[in-house]
Structures are given as structure tokens and as C-alpha cells.
N, C-alpha and C positions, 0 to 999 in steps of 0.2 A: 194522483198529486203532482202539480206542477213545481218542479224543484226551483227553478229560477224565482219564481213567486214567492215560493217560502223563503228562499235564502235572502231575497230582500227586504222581507218583512222580518226577519231575526236578525239584520245588522243594524250595528250599533257606529254611531258617527265617531266617538271617542276611540273605540276599538278599532276603526278604520284607520285614524290618523295614526294610533300607537303601531299596528301592524306596518304601516307603510313606513315608518321610521326605521324598523327591524330588517325589513325585506327591500334590499335595494332594486331599483328598476322594476318593480311590479305595482303598475299603477290601476290595475283590474281588481283591487280588493275592495271587498263589500264591507267587511268587518264584522264576520260572525265567528264567536268565539269557539274554540276546539271542542271541548265537551258538548257544546250543542249540535256541531258538525257529527261527532262520532254518534249522538243520540239518532240524528237523521240518517246516518250510514246503516245503524242496527235495523231501522224501518225500511230501508230500500231494500237491503238484504234479503227480507222475508217476502219480498214481492218480486216484480220481474225486473230483477237487478240487472240480468244481462241485456236487456233493452237499453236500461239506462246508462251500462258502461258503453256499448256500441253506437247509441244514437243521442245520447244525452249531450248538452251543450258545453262547452269549454271555455268558453269567453271569460269567464271570471275565475281567478285564484281560487274560490272555494269549490266550484265545479269540478275542477281537477282533483282538488284536495281530498272531496267527497269520492270520487271514483277510486282512489287510493284507499280509503278507508273501508268501501264497501268490499273491495278485494280482500282485505285482511278479517272482513266480518262473516263472508259468504261460506257455508260448509260445502266442502269440494274434495275430492280426491286431490292426493298431492300433485301428481303430472299435471293435473286440469287446472290447478291454482297456480303453479309455477308458470303455465303457459301465459296465464292472467297477468301475473308480476312481470315477466317478461314484456308482455304487451304495454304495461304501463309505464315502464322504467323511461323509454324515450320522452316520455311527456314531462319528464321532472326537470325543471330550470331553475330552482331555488332551494336554498338548504331547509326550509321550513317544510315544504312538501316533502322532501326528500326524508326528512327525520321523521315526520310525524307516520310517514308511509311505513317506513322500517320497525317503527314501533307498535304498529299495528299488527304487523306481520307474526303474531305470537305462534302461530302453527310451526314455525321453524323449532322451537322448543322440542317437539316431539319427532322432529325429522332432522335432527342435526345433520348426520353423516351425508344424506342426501342432498341437503341445501347446500352445505359447504362445497361438496363438487360441482353443482350446478353455479354456483356463485364465483369460482375462482375464475372465469375468463373474465369477469367485469374490472378485476383488479388492473388488468392489462389495456382496458377500453383506452382511447384516446380523446373522450367527452368527459367534461369534469363533473358532472353530476351523476354519470354512470359508475365513475370511481368512488365518488362520495358514497353513493348509493352501496357499495360495495364494502367500504369501510365503515360506515355507520351499521351495517347488518352485523361486521365483524364484532364490533365493540358492544351491540346490543345482545347478541348470542354466543358470540365464540370466544369469548375471554374465559376459557375454561383449561383446566391442567392439561387435558389430552390435545388441545388444539396450539398451547405455549410454542412447542418447537416450530410450528408452521407460521404463526402469526408473525412474529418479529422479523425473520426474511422476507414476507408478504410485505409488510409495512416498509421496510428499508428498499425494496426495489420499485416502489411506486415514485416515478420521477415527474409526474405529472405538476405543471406549473401553477394550475389552477388554483386560487386563494381558499376555495372552499374544500378542495382535496388536502391542503396542507394543512389547514385548521381541523379536518376529521382526523388525519394520521395523527396529529398531536393530541388530539381528544382521547383517541384510542390507545395511545402510549400511557397517558396519564391514568387512563382506568386500568390497564393493566397493571400499572405501579401500586394502586390502591390494593388490588385482590392479590398480586405477586410480586411484592417490593424487591426480593433478593434477585430475581430472573430479570426484572425490567431493569434494574440497577446495573447488572452485567450488560445488558444490552446497550443501556444508554452509555456505558463506558468504551464500546467496541463499534458503535453504529457508524454508517456513512450518510446518515441524513443531513439534507441541506440545514443551513445555521437557523434558518426562521423556523423551520418545522421542528427542529431538535428544542431550540430556545422557548418556542410557544409550548411545548411538551412540559418543559420543565416549570413554566410559569402556572401551566394547568394543575402541576402536580402541587405545587405551591399553594395555589387557592384552594385546596382540599382542607376540608375541616377534620378530617381523620388523622391528619400529621400531628406530631409534635413539633415545638418550635425548634427543636434540636435537628429534627430531619430536614425541615424545611430550610434550616440554614445550611445544612450540608449540601442539599438540592440546588440552593442559590449559587454556591461555590462552583457548581458544574457548568454555569451558564459560559458559552462562547462569547468572545467579544467580536 
């Protein structure tokens, strides 16, 4: 299968335009929808996937996205899969590849303890999308009771100035609030987050459909000027 030709064949001009408007500084987008890419990743994972990962082209956004999806699809022992995840992370240079990659790493649900330990160094990276990767992994798989005491100090210690890091941290806090409102409220009253991240977290909480008007109003009053 010629992956490049297949992607060009599956591309949609209108969707390409839409994606370019959402993902800044990405001019190399063909415009292939995510469900179609996931289906293609499943096909690749059943064949010579390793050759595709090592030698497949990476000129287009979708070619990189596809490699991340294949890593999530292939059946591998944990250590081997984590080494492929580690291999892929430096290729992430936008929020869309980052978030789609993380949501595809569903094996994490069965190996939380090992993946958590493996993930911890990424929170301290000086690279914007390595930190975002760690935070999105956290919000996808680790907003669980047994990790709550670790999650908030980790999020608070992240001092990276990257916009996509701050947005991921605020998203993680808002998700924690929906699942653990009391513990998250306590954190919101005592944290040392920068104003932008803190206020964005409140905004994301308020945007949730799960909250009553009264709770939204209470959160709104917590905003920093």
C-alpha cells in the first residue's frame, strides 16, 4: 500500500481548510478526517507496521499523525510499546497530533502504575509538546482517586510558559473538578498557578454542562483580576 497516495486520495479540500484554521503554523495538512486515519492505522498495524514507522514519509501532518495512531494499535509487550512511544514523542509539534496520540494509547488503562512512573520525567521537560503530552496523558488516564494526591502538586510545579502547556494544565484541572469537585476546589483555593492558567481552568469548569447555575456562579466569583 502506498500510504502517501492513499492519503491524497482520502483528502477533502473543505476539511483541509477547516483543520488549517484550527492548527496554527501547519501548512502541510492534506485534510483527511480522524476516523479515516484511525481505520487506516488499524490496517497498517496488521502488516509491516515497523517498516512504516521507521521508513514511512513524514512530510505531511497526516503521515505523522498516522504513525502515532499505529503505535497505539499494534499489539506489543509494554516495554517495547513504551520505547516506541518515547521514539514518537519528539515528533509532536502541535496540539492535534499530541491529543490524538494520547487518546490512542489505551493500553495505559491496563498498566497505569508502570506508565505513570515512566511518564513523570516528561512533566519536567523544557519542550512545550513533551510537557503537553504528559499533561494530556494525565487527564486521559490518571484522574483517579489513587493519583489525586500526586496530580495537583505535579500540575502546580509545571512552570513552562508555552501556551499549549498552560491550556492542557487548565483542561486537566477542569476535568479533575468534574470528577472530584471537593478536592479540586480545595486546590483552587490554595494553588500557586499563574493567573492565565488558573483563570482558564475556571473558564473550562464553567463551560461544563455537568454543573448547576449556582456552582458556575460560585466558580465565576473565584476569578483573579
